[in-house]
LUMROKOL-804329 format. One record per atom (N, C-alpha, C): residue in one letter; x, y, z; atom name. Coordinates in steps of 0.05 Angstrom, whole numbers, m for minus. Example, Ala and Ser with C-alpha at 12.3 -4.5 7.8 and 13.67 -1.06 7.14 Angstrom:
<site><rest>a</rest><X>264</X><Y>m114</Y><Z>156</Z><atom>N</atom></site>
<site><rest>a</rest><X>246</X><Y>m90</Y><Z>156</Z><atom>CA</atom></site>
<site><rest>a</rest><X>264</X><Y>m66</Y><Z>156</Z><atom>C</atom></site>
<site><rest>s</rest><X>257</X><Y>m45</Y><Z>142</Z><atom>N</atom></site>
<site><rest>s</rest><X>273</X><Y>m21</Y><Z>143</Z><atom>CA</atom></site>
<site><rest>s</rest><X>258</X><Y>1</Y><Z>157</Z><atom>C</atom></site>
REM end
This chain:
<site><rest>m</rest><X>111</X><Y>m91</Y><Z>m443</Z><atom>N</atom></site>
<site><rest>m</rest><X>93</X><Y>m72</Y><Z>m421</Z><atom>CA</atom></site>
<site><rest>m</rest><X>97</X><Y>m40</Y><Z>m439</Z><atom>C</atom></site>
<site><rest>w</rest><X>120</X><Y>m36</Y><Z>m439</Z><atom>N</atom></site>
<site><rest>w</rest><X>123</X><Y>m4</Y><Z>m452</Z><atom>CA</atom></site>
<site><rest>w</rest><X>111</X><Y>m9</Y><Z>m477</Z><atom>C</atom></site>
<site><rest>l</rest><X>96</X><Y>m20</Y><Z>m487</Z><atom>N</atom></site>
<site><rest>l</rest><X>81</X><Y>m34</Y><Z>m524</Z><atom>CA</atom></site>
<site><rest>l</rest><X>57</X><Y>m8</Y><Z>m511</Z><atom>C</atom></site>
<site><rest>r</rest><X>47</X><Y>m25</Y><Z>m487</Z><atom>N</atom></site>
<site><rest>r</rest><X>19</X><Y>m19</Y><Z>m477</Z><atom>CA</atom></site>
<site><rest>r</rest><X>19</X><Y>7</Y><Z>m475</Z><atom>C</atom></site>
<site><rest>r</rest><X>54</X><Y>16</Y><Z>m454</Z><atom>N</atom></site>
<site><rest>r</rest><X>34</X><Y>54</Y><Z>m452</Z><atom>CA</atom></site>
<site><rest>r</rest><X>33</X><Y>67</Y><Z>m465</Z><atom>C</atom></site>
<site><rest>t</rest><X>60</X><Y>67</Y><Z>m487</Z><atom>N</atom></site>
<site><rest>t</rest><X>57</X><Y>84</Y><Z>m512</Z><atom>CA</atom></site>
<site><rest>t</rest><X>30</X><Y>83</Y><Z>m528</Z><atom>C</atom></site>
<site><rest>i</rest><X>15</X><Y>65</Y><Z>m536</Z><atom>N</atom></site>
<site><rest>i</rest><X>m10</X><Y>57</Y><Z>m542</Z><atom>CA</atom></site>
<site><rest>i</rest><X>m31</X><Y>78</Y><Z>m535</Z><atom>C</atom></site>
<site><rest>t</rest><X>m38</X><Y>67</Y><Z>m519</Z><atom>N</atom></site>
<site><rest>t</rest><X>m48</X><Y>85</Y><Z>m504</Z><atom>CA</atom></site>
<site><rest>t</rest><X>m57</X><Y>101</Y><Z>m504</Z><atom>C</atom></site>
<site><rest>r</rest><X>m26</X><Y>115</Y><Z>m501</Z><atom>N</atom></site>
<site><rest>r</rest><X>m22</X><Y>154</Y><Z>m506</Z><atom>CA</atom></site>
<site><rest>r</rest><X>m26</X><Y>156</Y><Z>m520</Z><atom>C</atom></site>
<site><rest>k</rest><X>m24</X><Y>148</Y><Z>m547</Z><atom>N</atom></site>
<site><rest>k</rest><X>m14</X><Y>159</Y><Z>m577</Z><atom>CA</atom></site>
<site><rest>k</rest><X>m61</X><Y>154</Y><Z>m583</Z><atom>C</atom></site>
<site><rest>v</rest><X>m58</X><Y>139</Y><Z>m586</Z><atom>N</atom></site>
<site><rest>v</rest><X>m99</X><Y>141</Y><Z>m578</Z><atom>CA</atom></site>
<site><rest>v</rest><X>m105</X><Y>158</Y><Z>m579</Z><atom>C</atom></site>
<site><rest>a</rest><X>m102</X><Y>171</Y><Z>m551</Z><atom>N</atom></site>
<site><rest>a</rest><X>m123</X><Y>183</Y><Z>m532</Z><atom>CA</atom></site>
<site><rest>a</rest><X>m109</X><Y>209</Y><Z>m541</Z><atom>C</atom></site>
<site><rest>k</rest><X>m70</X><Y>211</Y><Z>m550</Z><atom>N</atom></site>
<site><rest>k</rest><X>m76</X><Y>248</Y><Z>m563</Z><atom>CA</atom></site>
<site><rest>k</rest><X>m85</X><Y>244</Y><Z>m577</Z><atom>C</atom></site>
<site><rest>s</rest><X>m99</X><Y>239</Y><Z>m592</Z><atom>N</atom></site>
<site><rest>s</rest><X>m112</X><Y>237</Y><Z>m620</Z><atom>CA</atom></site>
<site><rest>s</rest><X>m135</X><Y>250</Y><Z>m615</Z><atom>C</atom></site>
<site><rest>g</rest><X>m149</X><Y>246</Y><Z>m597</Z><atom>N</atom></site>
<site><rest>g</rest><X>m179</X><Y>255</Y><Z>m590</Z><atom>CA</atom></site>
<site><rest>g</rest><X>m194</X><Y>241</Y><Z>m604</Z><atom>C</atom></site>
<site><rest>q</rest><X>m191</X><Y>225</Y><Z>m632</Z><atom>N</atom></site>
<site><rest>q</rest><X>m195</X><Y>213</Y><Z>m640</Z><atom>CA</atom></site>
<site><rest>q</rest><X>m214</X><Y>194</Y><Z>m632</Z><atom>C</atom></site>
<site><rest>f</rest><X>m205</X><Y>179</Y><Z>m628</Z><atom>N</atom></site>
<site><rest>f</rest><X>m211</X><Y>150</Y><Z>m618</Z><atom>CA</atom></site>
<site><rest>f</rest><X>m226</X><Y>154</Y><Z>m580</Z><atom>C</atom></site>
<site><rest>t</rest><X>m239</X><Y>163</Y><Z>m570</Z><atom>N</atom></site>
<site><rest>t</rest><X>m247</X><Y>165</Y><Z>m549</Z><atom>CA</atom></site>
<site><rest>t</rest><X>m256</X><Y>132</Y><Z>m533</Z><atom>C</atom></site>
<site><rest>d</rest><X>m270</X><Y>130</Y><Z>m540</Z><atom>N</atom></site>
<site><rest>d</rest><X>m287</X><Y>101</Y><Z>m536</Z><atom>CA</atom></site>
<site><rest>d</rest><X>m272</X><Y>85</Y><Z>m537</Z><atom>C</atom></site>
<site><rest>f</rest><X>m243</X><Y>80</Y><Z>m553</Z><atom>N</atom></site>
<site><rest>f</rest><X>m238</X><Y>60</Y><Z>m557</Z><atom>CA</atom></site>
<site><rest>f</rest><X>m209</X><Y>67</Y><Z>m537</Z><atom>C</atom></site>
<site><rest>a</rest><X>m193</X><Y>86</Y><Z>m542</Z><atom>N</atom></site>
<site><rest>a</rest><X>m180</X><Y>99</Y><Z>m507</Z><atom>CA</atom></site>
<site><rest>a</rest><X>m185</X><Y>86</Y><Z>m486</Z><atom>C</atom></site>
<site><rest>l</rest><X>m215</X><Y>92</Y><Z>m480</Z><atom>N</atom></site>
<site><rest>l</rest><X>m238</X><Y>77</Y><Z>m450</Z><atom>CA</atom></site>
<site><rest>l</rest><X>m229</X><Y>62</Y><Z>m452</Z><atom>C</atom></site>
<site><rest>e</rest><X>m233</X><Y>49</Y><Z>m463</Z><atom>N</atom></site>
<site><rest>e</rest><X>m234</X><Y>6</Y><Z>m473</Z><atom>CA</atom></site>
<site><rest>e</rest><X>m206</X><Y>m5</Y><Z>m464</Z><atom>C</atom></site>
<site><rest>m</rest><X>m189</X><Y>23</Y><Z>m480</Z><atom>N</atom></site>
<site><rest>m</rest><X>m158</X><Y>13</Y><Z>m470</Z><atom>CA</atom></site>
<site><rest>m</rest><X>m150</X><Y>19</Y><Z>m453</Z><atom>C</atom></site>
<site><rest>c</rest><X>m152</X><Y>43</Y><Z>m436</Z><atom>N</atom></site>
<site><rest>c</rest><X>m153</X><Y>47</Y><Z>m407</Z><atom>CA</atom></site>
<site><rest>c</rest><X>m168</X><Y>25</Y><Z>m385</Z><atom>C</atom></site>
<site><rest>n</rest><X>m193</X><Y>11</Y><Z>m394</Z><atom>N</atom></site>
<site><rest>n</rest><X>m211</X><Y>m7</Y><Z>m375</Z><atom>CA</atom></site>
<site><rest>n</rest><X>m188</X><Y>m39</Y><Z>m372</Z><atom>C</atom></site>
<site><rest>a</rest><X>m186</X><Y>m40</Y><Z>m397</Z><atom>N</atom></site>
<site><rest>a</rest><X>m166</X><Y>m60</Y><Z>m398</Z><atom>CA</atom></site>
<site><rest>a</rest><X>m140</X><Y>m64</Y><Z>m377</Z><atom>C</atom></site>
<site><rest>l</rest><X>m134</X><Y>m39</Y><Z>m378</Z><atom>N</atom></site>
<site><rest>l</rest><X>m114</X><Y>m36</Y><Z>m368</Z><atom>CA</atom></site>
<site><rest>l</rest><X>m102</X><Y>m26</Y><Z>m338</Z><atom>C</atom></site>
<site><rest>i</rest><X>m130</X><Y>m13</Y><Z>m320</Z><atom>N</atom></site>
<site><rest>i</rest><X>m123</X><Y>m1</Y><Z>m289</Z><atom>CA</atom></site>
<site><rest>i</rest><X>m119</X><Y>m14</Y><Z>m275</Z><atom>C</atom></site>
<site><rest>y</rest><X>m122</X><Y>m43</Y><Z>m280</Z><atom>N</atom></site>
<site><rest>y</rest><X>m104</X><Y>m60</Y><Z>m240</Z><atom>CA</atom></site>
<site><rest>y</rest><X>m84</X><Y>m69</Y><Z>m259</Z><atom>C</atom></site>
<site><rest>a</rest><X>m65</X><Y>m62</Y><Z>m279</Z><atom>N</atom></site>
<site><rest>a</rest><X>m49</X><Y>m75</Y><Z>m297</Z><atom>CA</atom></site>
<site><rest>a</rest><X>m24</X><Y>m70</Y><Z>m260</Z><atom>C</atom></site>
<site><rest>k</rest><X>2</X><Y>m100</Y><Z>m262</Z><atom>N</atom></site>
<site><rest>k</rest><X>3</X><Y>m90</Y><Z>m232</Z><atom>CA</atom></site>
<site><rest>k</rest><X>35</X><Y>m73</Y><Z>m238</Z><atom>C</atom></site>
<site><rest>e</rest><X>33</X><Y>m76</Y><Z>m268</Z><atom>N</atom></site>
<site><rest>e</rest><X>62</X><Y>m36</Y><Z>m268</Z><atom>CA</atom></site>
<site><rest>e</rest><X>56</X><Y>m27</Y><Z>m268</Z><atom>C</atom></site>
<site><rest>d</rest><X>69</X><Y>m11</Y><Z>m245</Z><atom>N</atom></site>
<site><rest>d</rest><X>70</X><Y>15</Y><Z>m239</Z><atom>CA</atom></site>
<site><rest>d</rest><X>70</X><Y>35</Y><Z>m267</Z><atom>C</atom></site>
<site><rest>l</rest><X>86</X><Y>30</Y><Z>m289</Z><atom>N</atom></site>
<site><rest>l</rest><X>83</X><Y>33</Y><Z>m314</Z><atom>CA</atom></site>
<site><rest>l</rest><X>70</X><Y>33</Y><Z>m321</Z><atom>C</atom></site>
<site><rest>v</rest><X>49</X><Y>29</Y><Z>m334</Z><atom>N</atom></site>
<site><rest>v</rest><X>27</X><Y>28</Y><Z>m352</Z><atom>CA</atom></site>
<site><rest>v</rest><X>14</X><Y>38</Y><Z>m335</Z><atom>C</atom></site>
<site><rest>r</rest><X>8</X><Y>28</Y><Z>m303</Z><atom>N</atom></site>
<site><rest>r</rest><X>m24</X><Y>40</Y><Z>m291</Z><atom>CA</atom></site>
<site><rest>r</rest><X>m2</X><Y>82</Y><Z>m303</Z><atom>C</atom></site>
<site><rest>k</rest><X>18</X><Y>95</Y><Z>m300</Z><atom>N</atom></site>
<site><rest>k</rest><X>23</X><Y>118</Y><Z>m308</Z><atom>CA</atom></site>
<site><rest>k</rest><X>14</X><Y>130</Y><Z>m325</Z><atom>C</atom></site>
<site><rest>g</rest><X>20</X><Y>110</Y><Z>m348</Z><atom>N</atom></site>
<site><rest>g</rest><X>12</X><Y>102</Y><Z>m381</Z><atom>CA</atom></site>
<site><rest>g</rest><X>m21</X><Y>114</Y><Z>m386</Z><atom>C</atom></site>
<site><rest>v</rest><X>m37</X><Y>98</Y><Z>m360</Z><atom>N</atom></site>
<site><rest>v</rest><X>m71</X><Y>102</Y><Z>m364</Z><atom>CA</atom></site>
<site><rest>v</rest><X>m67</X><Y>125</Y><Z>m360</Z><atom>C</atom></site>
<site><rest>g</rest><X>m59</X><Y>143</Y><Z>m344</Z><atom>N</atom></site>
<site><rest>g</rest><X>m70</X><Y>159</Y><Z>m318</Z><atom>CA</atom></site>
<site><rest>g</rest><X>m65</X><Y>180</Y><Z>m335</Z><atom>C</atom></site>
<site><rest>r</rest><X>m34</X><Y>183</Y><Z>m350</Z><atom>N</atom></site>
<site><rest>r</rest><X>m36</X><Y>202</Y><Z>m377</Z><atom>CA</atom></site>
<site><rest>r</rest><X>m48</X><Y>202</Y><Z>m397</Z><atom>C</atom></site>
<site><rest>a</rest><X>m53</X><Y>167</Y><Z>m410</Z><atom>N</atom></site>
<site><rest>a</rest><X>m75</X><Y>172</Y><Z>m427</Z><atom>CA</atom></site>
<site><rest>a</rest><X>m105</X><Y>194</Y><Z>m419</Z><atom>C</atom></site>
<site><rest>l</rest><X>m111</X><Y>189</Y><Z>m388</Z><atom>N</atom></site>
<site><rest>l</rest><X>m133</X><Y>191</Y><Z>m387</Z><atom>CA</atom></site>
<site><rest>l</rest><X>m128</X><Y>228</Y><Z>m393</Z><atom>C</atom></site>
<site><rest>k</rest><X>m108</X><Y>242</Y><Z>m387</Z><atom>N</atom></site>
<site><rest>k</rest><X>m101</X><Y>265</Y><Z>m381</Z><atom>CA</atom></site>
<site><rest>k</rest><X>m108</X><Y>272</Y><Z>m404</Z><atom>C</atom></site>
<site><rest>d</rest><X>m91</X><Y>261</Y><Z>m424</Z><atom>N</atom></site>
<site><rest>d</rest><X>m95</X><Y>272</Y><Z>m460</Z><atom>CA</atom></site>
<site><rest>d</rest><X>m124</X><Y>281</Y><Z>m472</Z><atom>C</atom></site>
<site><rest>l</rest><X>m143</X><Y>245</Y><Z>m452</Z><atom>N</atom></site>
<site><rest>l</rest><X>m162</X><Y>249</Y><Z>m474</Z><atom>CA</atom></site>
<site><rest>l</rest><X>m181</X><Y>281</Y><Z>m456</Z><atom>C</atom></site>
<site><rest>m</rest><X>m165</X><Y>276</Y><Z>m431</Z><atom>N</atom></site>
<site><rest>m</rest><X>m190</X><Y>298</Y><Z>m408</Z><atom>CA</atom></site>
<site><rest>m</rest><X>m187</X><Y>325</Y><Z>m431</Z><atom>C</atom></site>
<site><rest>r</rest><X>m166</X><Y>338</Y><Z>m445</Z><atom>N</atom></site>
<site><rest>r</rest><X>m167</X><Y>368</Y><Z>m455</Z><atom>CA</atom></site>
<site><rest>r</rest><X>m183</X><Y>355</Y><Z>m477</Z><atom>C</atom></site>
<site><rest>a</rest><X>m192</X><Y>337</Y><Z>m492</Z><atom>N</atom></site>
<site><rest>a</rest><X>m210</X><Y>333</Y><Z>m521</Z><atom>CA</atom></site>
<site><rest>a</rest><X>m242</X><Y>330</Y><Z>m508</Z><atom>C</atom></site>
<site><rest>d</rest><X>m247</X><Y>320</Y><Z>m478</Z><atom>N</atom></site>
<site><rest>d</rest><X>m272</X><Y>302</Y><Z>m471</Z><atom>CA</atom></site>
<site><rest>d</rest><X>m264</X><Y>306</Y><Z>m445</Z><atom>C</atom></site>
<site><rest>r</rest><X>m265</X><Y>344</Y><Z>m438</Z><atom>N</atom></site>
<site><rest>r</rest><X>m267</X><Y>347</Y><Z>m393</Z><atom>CA</atom></site>
<site><rest>r</rest><X>m288</X><Y>331</Y><Z>m395</Z><atom>C</atom></site>
<site><rest>v</rest><X>m311</X><Y>341</Y><Z>m397</Z><atom>N</atom></site>
<site><rest>v</rest><X>m325</X><Y>335</Y><Z>m373</Z><atom>CA</atom></site>
<site><rest>v</rest><X>m330</X><Y>300</Y><Z>m380</Z><atom>C</atom></site>
<site><rest>r</rest><X>m337</X><Y>286</Y><Z>m398</Z><atom>N</atom></site>
<site><rest>r</rest><X>m335</X><Y>266</Y><Z>m393</Z><atom>CA</atom></site>
<site><rest>r</rest><X>m313</X><Y>245</Y><Z>m382</Z><atom>C</atom></site>
<site><rest>i</rest><X>m309</X><Y>249</Y><Z>m392</Z><atom>N</atom></site>
<site><rest>i</rest><X>m275</X><Y>237</Y><Z>m373</Z><atom>CA</atom></site>
<site><rest>i</rest><X>m268</X><Y>235</Y><Z>m341</Z><atom>C</atom></site>
<site><rest>k</rest><X>m271</X><Y>268</Y><Z>m336</Z><atom>N</atom></site>
<site><rest>k</rest><X>m276</X><Y>283</Y><Z>m320</Z><atom>CA</atom></site>
<site><rest>k</rest><X>m296</X><Y>266</Y><Z>m295</Z><atom>C</atom></site>
<site><rest>e</rest><X>m319</X><Y>260</Y><Z>m304</Z><atom>N</atom></site>
<site><rest>e</rest><X>m332</X><Y>236</Y><Z>m294</Z><atom>CA</atom></site>
<site><rest>e</rest><X>m334</X><Y>200</Y><Z>m295</Z><atom>C</atom></site>
<site><rest>y</rest><X>m320</X><Y>202</Y><Z>m308</Z><atom>N</atom></site>
<site><rest>y</rest><X>m299</X><Y>172</Y><Z>m312</Z><atom>CA</atom></site>
<site><rest>y</rest><X>m277</X><Y>168</Y><Z>m292</Z><atom>C</atom></site>
<site><rest>v</rest><X>m253</X><Y>195</Y><Z>m294</Z><atom>N</atom></site>
<site><rest>v</rest><X>m234</X><Y>188</Y><Z>m269</Z><atom>CA</atom></site>
<site><rest>v</rest><X>m249</X><Y>184</Y><Z>m240</Z><atom>C</atom></site>
<site><rest>r</rest><X>m275</X><Y>204</Y><Z>m239</Z><atom>N</atom></site>
<site><rest>r</rest><X>m294</X><Y>207</Y><Z>m221</Z><atom>CA</atom></site>
<site><rest>r</rest><X>m309</X><Y>176</Y><Z>m209</Z><atom>C</atom></site>
<site><rest>q</rest><X>m308</X><Y>163</Y><Z>m222</Z><atom>N</atom></site>
<site><rest>q</rest><X>m328</X><Y>139</Y><Z>m230</Z><atom>CA</atom></site>
<site><rest>q</rest><X>m297</X><Y>118</Y><Z>m213</Z><atom>C</atom></site>
<site><rest>l</rest><X>m276</X><Y>129</Y><Z>m222</Z><atom>N</atom></site>
<site><rest>l</rest><X>m238</X><Y>100</Y><Z>m212</Z><atom>CA</atom></site>
<site><rest>l</rest><X>m247</X><Y>113</Y><Z>m187</Z><atom>C</atom></site>
<site><rest>r</rest><X>m240</X><Y>139</Y><Z>m180</Z><atom>N</atom></site>
<site><rest>r</rest><X>m237</X><Y>136</Y><Z>m156</Z><atom>CA</atom></site>
<site><rest>r</rest><X>m252</X><Y>125</Y><Z>m127</Z><atom>C</atom></site>
<site><rest>k</rest><X>m279</X><Y>125</Y><Z>m131</Z><atom>N</atom></site>
<site><rest>k</rest><X>m295</X><Y>110</Y><Z>m126</Z><atom>CA</atom></site>
<site><rest>k</rest><X>m298</X><Y>78</Y><Z>m128</Z><atom>C</atom></site>
<site><rest>e</rest><X>m286</X><Y>61</Y><Z>m148</Z><atom>N</atom></site>
<site><rest>e</rest><X>m280</X><Y>41</Y><Z>m150</Z><atom>CA</atom></site>
<site><rest>e</rest><X>m250</X><Y>29</Y><Z>m127</Z><atom>C</atom></site>
<site><rest>g</rest><X>m244</X><Y>55</Y><Z>m121</Z><atom>N</atom></site>
<site><rest>g</rest><X>m221</X><Y>45</Y><Z>m108</Z><atom>CA</atom></site>
<site><rest>g</rest><X>m187</X><Y>45</Y><Z>m130</Z><atom>C</atom></site>
<site><rest>v</rest><X>m198</X><Y>49</Y><Z>m151</Z><atom>N</atom></site>
<site><rest>v</rest><X>m166</X><Y>43</Y><Z>m173</Z><atom>CA</atom></site>
<site><rest>v</rest><X>m146</X><Y>60</Y><Z>m161</Z><atom>C</atom></site>
<site><rest>s</rest><X>m120</X><Y>46</Y><Z>m170</Z><atom>N</atom></site>
<site><rest>s</rest><X>m99</X><Y>65</Y><Z>m154</Z><atom>CA</atom></site>
<site><rest>s</rest><X>m92</X><Y>95</Y><Z>m162</Z><atom>C</atom></site>
<site><rest>s</rest><X>m77</X><Y>102</Y><Z>m140</Z><atom>N</atom></site>
<site><rest>s</rest><X>m86</X><Y>139</Y><Z>m150</Z><atom>CA</atom></site>
<site><rest>s</rest><X>m73</X><Y>142</Y><Z>m162</Z><atom>C</atom></site>
<site><rest>t</rest><X>m59</X><Y>123</Y><Z>m176</Z><atom>N</atom></site>
<site><rest>t</rest><X>m23</X><Y>133</Y><Z>m191</Z><atom>CA</atom></site>
<site><rest>t</rest><X>m45</X><Y>147</Y><Z>m209</Z><atom>C</atom></site>
<site><rest>i</rest><X>m62</X><Y>123</Y><Z>m223</Z><atom>N</atom></site>
<site><rest>i</rest><X>m75</X><Y>133</Y><Z>m252</Z><atom>CA</atom></site>
<site><rest>i</rest><X>m83</X><Y>155</Y><Z>m244</Z><atom>C</atom></site>
<site><rest>t</rest><X>m106</X><Y>163</Y><Z>m227</Z><atom>N</atom></site>
<site><rest>t</rest><X>m130</X><Y>180</Y><Z>m218</Z><atom>CA</atom></site>
<site><rest>t</rest><X>m119</X><Y>206</Y><Z>m219</Z><atom>C</atom></site>
<site><rest>l</rest><X>m86</X><Y>216</Y><Z>m205</Z><atom>N</atom></site>
<site><rest>l</rest><X>m68</X><Y>233</Y><Z>m204</Z><atom>CA</atom></site>
<site><rest>l</rest><X>m60</X><Y>239</Y><Z>m224</Z><atom>C</atom></site>
<site><rest>y</rest><X>m49</X><Y>215</Y><Z>m238</Z><atom>N</atom></site>
<site><rest>y</rest><X>m52</X><Y>235</Y><Z>m267</Z><atom>CA</atom></site>
<site><rest>y</rest><X>m57</X><Y>240</Y><Z>m279</Z><atom>C</atom></site>
<site><rest>a</rest><X>m74</X><Y>233</Y><Z>m285</Z><atom>N</atom></site>
<site><rest>a</rest><X>m107</X><Y>230</Y><Z>m294</Z><atom>CA</atom></site>
<site><rest>a</rest><X>m112</X><Y>262</Y><Z>m299</Z><atom>C</atom></site>
<site><rest>i</rest><X>m109</X><Y>265</Y><Z>m276</Z><atom>N</atom></site>
<site><rest>i</rest><X>m124</X><Y>304</Y><Z>m264</Z><atom>CA</atom></site>
<site><rest>i</rest><X>m99</X><Y>311</Y><Z>m262</Z><atom>C</atom></site>
<site><rest>k</rest><X>m72</X><Y>308</Y><Z>m281</Z><atom>N</atom></site>
<site><rest>k</rest><X>m55</X><Y>336</Y><Z>m265</Z><atom>CA</atom></site>
<site><rest>k</rest><X>m57</X><Y>360</Y><Z>m292</Z><atom>C</atom></site>
<site><rest>d</rest><X>m84</X><Y>363</Y><Z>m300</Z><atom>N</atom></site>
<site><rest>d</rest><X>m79</X><Y>391</Y><Z>m314</Z><atom>CA</atom></site>
<site><rest>d</rest><X>m102</X><Y>410</Y><Z>m302</Z><atom>C</atom></site>
<site><rest>l</rest><X>m120</X><Y>392</Y><Z>m272</Z><atom>N</atom></site>
<site><rest>l</rest><X>m142</X><Y>415</Y><Z>m268</Z><atom>CA</atom></site>
<site><rest>l</rest><X>m113</X><Y>436</Y><Z>m252</Z><atom>C</atom></site>
<site><rest>k</rest><X>m126</X><Y>454</Y><Z>m244</Z><atom>N</atom></site>
<site><rest>k</rest><X>m113</X><Y>467</Y><Z>m223</Z><atom>CA</atom></site>
<site><rest>k</rest><X>m132</X><Y>488</Y><Z>m209</Z><atom>C</atom></site>
<site><rest>g</rest><X>m122</X><Y>490</Y><Z>m187</Z><atom>N</atom></site>
<site><rest>g</rest><X>m138</X><Y>513</Y><Z>m169</Z><atom>CA</atom></site>
<site><rest>g</rest><X>m157</X><Y>504</Y><Z>m166</Z><atom>C</atom></site>
<site><rest>q</rest><X>m182</X><Y>515</Y><Z>m155</Z><atom>N</atom></site>
<site><rest>q</rest><X>m213</X><Y>516</Y><Z>m149</Z><atom>CA</atom></site>
<site><rest>q</rest><X>m216</X><Y>491</Y><Z>m149</Z><atom>C</atom></site>
<site><rest>e</rest><X>m223</X><Y>470</Y><Z>m178</Z><atom>N</atom></site>
<site><rest>e</rest><X>m225</X><Y>457</Y><Z>m196</Z><atom>CA</atom></site>
<site><rest>e</rest><X>m215</X><Y>439</Y><Z>m186</Z><atom>C</atom></site>
<site><rest>r</rest><X>m183</X><Y>433</Y><Z>m174</Z><atom>N</atom></site>
<site><rest>r</rest><X>m170</X><Y>413</Y><Z>m174</Z><atom>CA</atom></site>
<site><rest>r</rest><X>m181</X><Y>392</Y><Z>m139</Z><atom>C</atom></site>
<site><rest>v</rest><X>m181</X><Y>417</Y><Z>m128</Z><atom>N</atom></site>
<site><rest>v</rest><X>m186</X><Y>411</Y><Z>m85</Z><atom>CA</atom></site>
<site><rest>v</rest><X>m214</X><Y>415</Y><Z>m95</Z><atom>C</atom></site>
<site><rest>e</rest><X>m240</X><Y>419</Y><Z>m115</Z><atom>N</atom></site>
<site><rest>e</rest><X>m271</X><Y>407</Y><Z>m115</Z><atom>CA</atom></site>
<site><rest>e</rest><X>m269</X><Y>375</Y><Z>m122</Z><atom>C</atom></site>
<site><rest>f</rest><X>m253</X><Y>376</Y><Z>m140</Z><atom>N</atom></site>
<site><rest>f</rest><X>m250</X><Y>353</Y><Z>m149</Z><atom>CA</atom></site>
<site><rest>f</rest><X>m240</X><Y>323</Y><Z>m132</Z><atom>C</atom></site>
<site><rest>l</rest><X>m211</X><Y>332</Y><Z>m125</Z><atom>N</atom></site>
<site><rest>l</rest><X>m206</X><Y>309</Y><Z>m92</Z><atom>CA</atom></site>
<site><rest>l</rest><X>m214</X><Y>307</Y><Z>m74</Z><atom>C</atom></site>
<site><rest>a</rest><X>m237</X><Y>327</Y><Z>m70</Z><atom>N</atom></site>
<site><rest>a</rest><X>m251</X><Y>322</Y><Z>m46</Z><atom>CA</atom></site>
<site><rest>a</rest><X>m277</X><Y>315</Y><Z>m47</Z><atom>C</atom></site>
<site><rest>g</rest><X>m281</X><Y>301</Y><Z>m80</Z><atom>N</atom></site>
<site><rest>g</rest><X>m297</X><Y>292</Y><Z>m92</Z><atom>CA</atom></site>
<site><rest>g</rest><X>m331</X><Y>308</Y><Z>m100</Z><atom>C</atom></site>
<site><rest>g</rest><X>m329</X><Y>330</Y><Z>m100</Z><atom>N</atom></site>
<site><rest>g</rest><X>m348</X><Y>355</Y><Z>m113</Z><atom>CA</atom></site>
<site><rest>g</rest><X>m345</X><Y>352</Y><Z>m145</Z><atom>C</atom></site>
<site><rest>e</rest><X>m359</X><Y>370</Y><Z>m151</Z><atom>N</atom></site>
<site><rest>e</rest><X>m369</X><Y>378</Y><Z>m182</Z><atom>CA</atom></site>
<site><rest>e</rest><X>m344</X><Y>388</Y><Z>m201</Z><atom>C</atom></site>
<site><rest>g</rest><X>m318</X><Y>396</Y><Z>m179</Z><atom>N</atom></site>
<site><rest>g</rest><X>m295</X><Y>420</Y><Z>m198</Z><atom>CA</atom></site>
<site><rest>g</rest><X>m295</X><Y>404</Y><Z>m225</Z><atom>C</atom></site>
REM end
């Protein structure tokens, strides 16, 4: 469990392997362990720093699919102010 969480975050943080990191996140989004879901959310947050538009759209789609709010809320942790409000309301923010 810890290994899956750590690897996902390290790959995301590098900013070099966005497609690979998204594949890893896809494989883990329905994990039963809360710690793994938190790791996926943090990986998405790290990815968003490098490719904000693409990852915001990905997280928006996850919300529509009903993926754990733990993942989506960790992913958007860096969104602030009006951007965060609009995102949570389902807008373009």
